[in-house]
C-alpha positions in Angstrom: -63.1 -17.8 5.0 -60.6 -20.7 3.2 -57.7 -21.3 4.4 -54.9 -23.2 2.7 -52.5 -25.4 4.8 -50.1 -28.2 4.1 -51.3 -31.3 4.7 -47.9 -33.7 4.4 -45.3 -33.6 1.8 -44.0 -32.3 -1.4 -45.3 -34.4 -4.0 -42.6 -37.1 -5.4 -41.1 -37.0 -1.9 -43.6 -38.5 0.3 -47.9 -39.5 -0.4 -49.3 -36.3 1.0 -50.9 -32.9 -0.5 -52.6 -29.7 0.4 -56.1 -29.6 2.0 -58.6 -26.7 2.3 -59.7 -26.4 5.7 -63.1 -24.5 6.3 -63.5 -24.8 9.8 -65.7 -27.7 9.3 -64.3 -30.2 6.6 -61.0 -30.9 4.9 -60.8 -32.3 1.3 -57.1 -33.5 0.1 -56.3 -31.8 -3.2 -55.5 -33.6 -6.7 -52.3 -34.2 -7.6 -52.1 -32.1 -10.4 -53.0 -29.3 -8.1 -50.7 -30.1 -5.7 -48.1 -30.0 -7.9 -49.2 -26.5 -9.2 -49.0 -25.0 -6.0 -45.3 -26.4 -5.6 -43.8 -25.2 -8.7 -41.6 -22.5 -8.3 -40.1 -24.1 -5.7 -36.9 -25.9 -4.7 -35.5 -28.8 -2.8 -32.3 -28.9 0.0 -31.1 -31.5 1.6 -30.2 -30.2 5.2 -28.5 -33.3 7.8 -30.6 -36.0 6.8 -34.2 -34.3 5.9 -34.9 -33.0 2.3 -36.4 -30.0 3.1 -38.2 -27.6 0.5 -37.2 -24.2 0.4 -38.9 -20.8 -1.3 -37.6 -19.9 -4.4 -36.6 -16.2 -2.6 -34.2 -18.2 0.1 -31.1 -16.4 -0.4 -33.1 -12.9 0.3 -34.9 -14.4 2.4 -32.2 -15.0 4.8 -30.3 -11.5 3.9 -33.8 -10.3 5.2 -32.9 -12.4 8.5 -29.9 -11.2 8.8 -30.7 -7.4 8.4 -33.0 -7.2 12.0 -29.9 -8.8 13.7 -32.5 -11.0 16.0 -30.6 -14.5 15.8 -29.4 -15.5 19.0 -30.5 -12.2 21.1 -31.4 -12.8 24.6 -35.0 -13.2 25.7 -37.1 -9.9 25.2 -40.4 -9.3 27.1 -42.2 -7.8 24.0 -41.6 -11.2 22.5 -42.3 -13.2 25.1 -46.0 -11.4 25.6 -46.9 -12.6 22.1 -45.8 -16.8 23.0 -47.7 -16.1 26.0 -50.8 -15.0 24.4 -50.9 -17.4 21.4 -50.7 -20.4 24.3 -53.5 -18.9 26.3 -56.2 -17.9 23.5 -55.2 -20.8 21.5 -55.6 -23.0 24.6 -52.2 -24.8 23.4 -49.5 -25.9 26.0 -47.0 -24.5 23.5 -46.6 -22.0 21.2 -43.6 -20.0 20.0 -41.9 -17.4 18.3 -39.8 -18.7 15.3 -37.0 -17.6 13.3 -36.0 -19.9 10.2 -32.5 -19.8 9.5 -30.5 -21.5 7.0 -30.7 -24.9 8.8 -32.2 -24.7 12.0 -35.2 -22.9 13.8 -34.4 -20.6 16.3 -37.0 -19.8 19.1 -37.1 -16.0 19.6 -39.9 -16.4 22.5 -41.2 -20.0 23.6 -44.1 -21.2 26.3 -43.9 -24.2 27.2 -40.7 -25.5 25.5 -37.1 -26.0 27.1 -35.6 -25.9 23.5 -34.1 -22.5 22.4 -33.8 -24.3 18.8 -34.7 -27.0 16.3 -33.3 -28.4 13.1 -35.0 -27.0 9.7 -37.2 -30.3 9.4 -40.1 -30.3 7.2 -43.7 -30.7 8.6 -43.9 -27.7 10.6 -42.2 -24.2 10.9 -40.0 -25.0 8.0 -43.2 -26.1 5.8 -45.1 -22.9 7.1 -43.1 -20.1 5.3 -43.7 -21.7 2.8 -46.9 -20.5 2.6 -49.1 -16.8 2.1 -51.5 -17.7 5.5 -52.0 -20.8 8.1 -50.3 -23.6 8.0 -52.3 -26.1 9.9 -51.7 -29.9 11.0 -54.8 -31.4 13.1 -52.5 -35.0 13.7 -49.0 -35.3 13.0 -48.6 -38.4 13.8 -51.2 -39.0 10.1 -48.8 -37.0 8.6 -45.6 -38.6 6.8 -43.5 -35.9 6.4 -44.6 -34.2 9.8 -44.6 -37.3 12.0 -40.4 -37.5 11.0 -39.9 -34.0 12.4 -38.1 -33.8 15.9 -40.6 -32.1 17.8 -43.2 -34.7 17.2 -40.5 -37.6 17.7 -38.9 -36.1 20.8 -41.8 -34.3 22.5 -44.9 -36.0 20.9 -46.4 -33.1 19.2 -49.5 -34.0 17.5 -51.3 -30.4 16.5 -49.7 -27.3 14.9 -50.7 -24.5 13.3 -48.6 -21.5 12.7 -49.2 -18.0 10.8 -45.7 -16.9 8.8 -43.9 -13.5 10.1 -43.5 -11.2 7.0 -41.7 -8.2 6.4 -42.4 -5.1 4.9 -40.6 -5.8 1.8 -42.5 -9.5 1.4 -40.3 -11.8 2.8 -41.3 -14.6 5.5 -38.7 -14.8 8.4 -40.3 -17.3 10.5 -43.9 -18.6 12.4 -46.0 -17.5 15.3 -47.1 -20.6 16.3 -48.9 -23.1 18.4 -48.8 -26.9 19.1 -50.3 -29.7 21.3 -49.7 -33.1 22.5 -53.5 -33.8 21.7 -54.7 -33.9 17.7 -57.4 -30.6 17.0 -58.8 -28.8 15.0 -58.3 -24.6 14.8 -61.6 -22.5 14.7 -61.5 -19.4 12.1 -61.6 -16.8 15.2 -58.4 -18.8 16.3 -56.6 -18.1 13.0 -57.9 -14.7 13.1 -55.6 -14.2 16.7 -52.5 -16.3 14.7 -52.4 -14.4 11.8 -52.7 -10.8 13.8 -50.1 -12.0 16.3 -47.8 -12.8 13.8 -48.5 -8.7 12.2 -47.4 -7.9 15.5 -44.1 -9.6 15.4 -43.2 -8.0 12.2 -44.7 -4.5 13.1 -42.1 -4.8 16.1 -39.4 -6.0 14.3 -39.9 -3.2 12.0 -39.9 -0.1 14.2 -36.8 -1.8 15.8 -34.7 -1.8 12.5 -36.0 1.8 12.0 -34.8 2.5 15.5 -31.5 1.0 15.0 -31.1 2.8 11.6 -31.6 6.3 13.0 -29.3 6.1 15.7 -26.4 4.5 13.4 -27.6 7.8 11.3 -27.1 9.9 14.5 -23.7 7.8 15.1 -22.2 8.8 11.9 -23.7 12.0 12.0 -22.0 12.6 15.1 -18.5 11.2 13.7 -18.6 13.5 10.6 -19.3 16.7 12.8 -16.0 15.5 15.0 -14.0 15.1 12.2 -15.0 18.5 10.3 -14.6 20.2 14.1 -11.0 18.5 14.1 -10.5 19.8 10.4 -11.7 23.3 11.2 -9.0 23.3 14.4 -6.5 22.1 12.5 -6.5 24.4 9.6 -7.2 27.2 12.4 -3.9 26.5 14.0 -2.3 26.6 10.6 -3.9 29.7 10.1 -2.2 30.9 12.9 1.0 29.5 12.2 1.3 31.1 9.1 0.1 34.4 10.4 2.8 33.9 12.2 5.7 32.8 9.8 4.6 35.5 7.9 4.6 38.3 10.5 8.2 36.7 11.1 8.9 37.3 6.9 7.6 41.0 7.2 9.6 41.6 10.2 12.7 40.4 8.7 12.0 42.2 5.4 11.8 45.8 7.2 14.9 45.1 9.4 16.8 44.5 6.1 14.9 47.1 4.3 16.6 49.8 7.0 19.8 47.9 6.7 20.3 48.8 3.1 19.6 52.4 3.9 22.0 52.3 7.0 24.8 50.8 3.9 23.8 53.3 1.8 24.8 56.2 4.1 27.1 54.9 5.6 29.4 53.1 2.9 28.2 55.2 0.3 27.2 52.5 -1.9 25.1 53.3 -5.2 22.0 51.2 -4.9 19.7 48.9 -2.6 21.2 46.0 -4.8 24.6 46.6 -3.6 23.5 47.0 0.2 22.0 43.6 -0.3 24.9 42.0 -1.7 27.6 43.6 0.7 25.1 42.3 3.7 24.8 38.9 1.8 28.3 38.2 1.6 29.1 39.0 5.0 26.3 36.9 6.3 28.0 34.1 3.9 31.1 34.7 4.9 30.5 34.2 8.7 27.6 31.8 8.8 25.4 34.0 10.1 21.7 35.0 9.0 21.2 37.9 7.2 18.5 39.1 9.3 21.3 38.7 12.2 23.2 41.2 10.6 21.1 43.6 9.6 19.7 44.1 13.1 23.3 44.7 14.3 23.5 47.3 11.1 20.5 49.3 12.3 21.8 49.4 15.9 24.6 51.3 14.8 27.0 48.9 14.9 29.9 48.1 12.1 29.6 45.9 9.1 32.6 43.9 9.5 34.4 42.9 6.1 33.8 39.6 4.2 36.0 36.8 5.1 36.8 33.8 3.5 37.2 30.3 4.6 39.3 27.6 3.5 35.8 25.1 3.4 33.8 27.8 1.3 34.0 28.2 -2.3 34.8 31.1 -3.9 31.8 33.8 -5.3 31.6 31.8 -8.6 30.4 28.6 -6.9 27.3 30.2 -5.4 29.2 30.2 -1.7 27.7 26.9 -0.2 29.5 24.7 1.7 30.4 21.2 -0.3 28.7 18.4 -0.2 30.3 15.1 -0.1 29.7 12.3 -2.5 29.6 8.5 -1.7 33.6 7.4 -1.8 32.4 5.4 -4.6 32.2 8.5 -6.6 35.4 9.9 -5.1 37.1 6.6 -5.9 35.7 6.9 -9.6 38.3 10.0 -10.4 35.6 12.9 -9.9 36.8 16.0 -8.8 36.5 17.6 -5.4 34.0 20.2 -6.9 31.5 18.0 -8.5 29.7 17.6 -5.7 29.2 21.1 -4.9 26.6 23.5 -6.6 27.2 24.4 -9.9 24.7 26.5 -10.7 22.5 30.1 -9.1 19.2 31.6 -9.5 18.6 34.7 -7.2 16.5 37.8 -6.6 16.3 39.6 -3.4 14.3 37.1 -1.4 15.2 33.5 -3.1 18.5 32.0 -3.7 18.5 28.7 -5.5 21.6 26.6 -6.2 22.0 23.3 -7.9 23.7 20.8 -6.2 25.3 17.6 -8.0 24.6 15.3 -4.9 21.7 14.7 -4.6 20.5 15.9 -8.2 18.4 18.6 -7.6 18.1 21.9 -6.0 18.4 24.0 -3.1 15.9 26.4 -1.9 17.0 29.7 0.6 14.5 32.3 1.3 10.8 33.2 0.3 8.9 31.7 -2.6 6.1 34.0 -4.0 4.6 35.3 -7.0 7.8 37.5 -7.5 9.8 34.7 -7.9 7.9 31.7 -9.2 9.1 32.3 -12.4 12.4 32.0 -11.5 11.7 28.8 -9.4 10.4 27.0 -12.6 13.4 27.8 -14.9 15.5 26.1 -11.8 13.4 23.5 -11.7 13.5 23.0 -15.5 17.6 22.7 -15.8 17.3 19.7 -13.7 14.0 17.7 -14.1 15.9 16.3 -18.0 17.7 13.8 -15.9 16.6 9.9 -15.4 17.4 10.8 -11.6 14.9 11.9 -8.9 15.3 15.2 -8.3 15.9 16.4 -4.5 14.8 20.0 -3.2 16.4 20.3 -0.1 14.0 23.1 2.0 16.0 23.5 5.2 16.3 26.9 4.4 13.3 28.1 3.1 11.6 30.1 5.1 8.2 30.8 3.1 6.4 29.9 -0.1 2.7 30.3 -1.1 0.2 28.0 -2.6 1.3 29.1 -6.0 4.8 27.8 -5.2 3.4 24.7 -3.6 1.4 24.3 -6.9 4.4 24.7 -9.1 5.9 21.3 -7.3 3.3 19.4 -7.0 2.6 20.5 -10.8 6.1 19.6 -11.9 6.3 16.3 -10.1 3.5 15.1 -11.8 5.3 15.9 -15.5 7.9 13.3 -14.6 8.3 9.6 -15.9 6.6 6.9 -14.3 9.3 6.0 -11.2 11.2 9.3 -11.2 10.3 11.1 -8.2 10.7 14.8 -7.2 11.8 14.3 -3.4 11.1 17.1 -0.6 14.4 17.0 1.9 14.3 18.9 5.1 10.6 20.2 4.7 9.1 22.1 7.4 6.5 20.5 10.3 4.1 23.1 9.3 4.4 23.4 5.8 4.3 19.3 5.9 0.6 19.4 7.6 -0.5 21.9 5.0 0.8 19.8 2.3 -1.4 16.8 4.0 -4.5 19.0 4.7 -4.8 19.6 0.9 -3.6 16.2 -0.2 -0.7 17.3 -2.2 1.1 15.1 0.0 -0.2 12.0 -1.6 0.3 13.9 -5.4 2.0 11.4 -8.5 5.3 11.9 -8.1 6.1 13.4 -5.0 7.9 12.2 -2.3 8.5 14.1 1.2 12.1 13.8 2.8 12.7 14.0 6.6 11.5 16.6 8.1 13.4 20.3 8.8 16.1 19.4 11.3 
């Protein structure tokens, strides 16, 4: 069994060469052979020493970081490897070393007080350059190893190390044995050193796999919790929407009943006439239509329409006046310019146009029956350069088709112009957030419903 080991320095840095050790003799390689062995390596200055680096040094350091082993507490599994290496190879000092960018850190050590040493050439830093054993029989006779801090401070003479190689081929460090006396290493001892280094590599791979499994389980658990929360939120929204639908249905039923009562009691010609009568009274008294409808169904007489001096006549859509900023009023505009100036309506939805802020006011319910009317109303206000405000404080219900219409309208607005939803009910705000429509291009969510 032939083992190639470094005995000296990089050619050109110090007079030395590689040696072939067969258990009985050591012979120096020619300078040309040594030069071919070093081809592809590069030299870097670390501290005051020039250290030869592997050609894959950046990737090797990334592999070192991958295992999260540097600066970790002592570990019995690795301590046993160092103890076994010292006992079997009869060396007073043994370590499990990891070669970092500028230091060699000892994950486990036997007979050594230091926890790390500079990445100086000659010993561990040179051992990771080759695929097999790195043996220095007498460091005092080695021009490079003799300058290593461990040699100078501890008087080390003998060094033997085997690289710890990952599954993808990176040499993280070494399992090594050191002595203060020069010596040789038998072939079976080299085999032991190789087995111990392989054991360390296997342990690192096992821990890395276990760590990844734990991370995957944690990520899965977090994802499941998020999905559970989302399902609960959707269920809550469904329950809230069901309640809203039940309320809307009850509202429609009582209004339809009131229409029938009014047609018989006041001899009205159609259900439309009955609804207009009911809505006119509700508007004049500033009361909900449903509340008056319940009174009518209960047998109470419907009061006559009363006009308030603070309310516009029928032609002005019947909504309270909206005050404009003082600057606009001083500009000479008439008092009515701040009021609604147009109206779209059917049995369940009333849309009025407002000049300040520019936009529409929606009251009632939006569904498939009146979505075309909403689209027509939006078309009358989006041709301006101003933001378009939709007052939704009086909106009792809007289906998905209506929400989609709003987001599509916002997306067609010019850059810098927005469709602003004001008075958004909390349940509607949550629905928009869940489906991501609150972040739709051109759409802004204003204040909550009061």
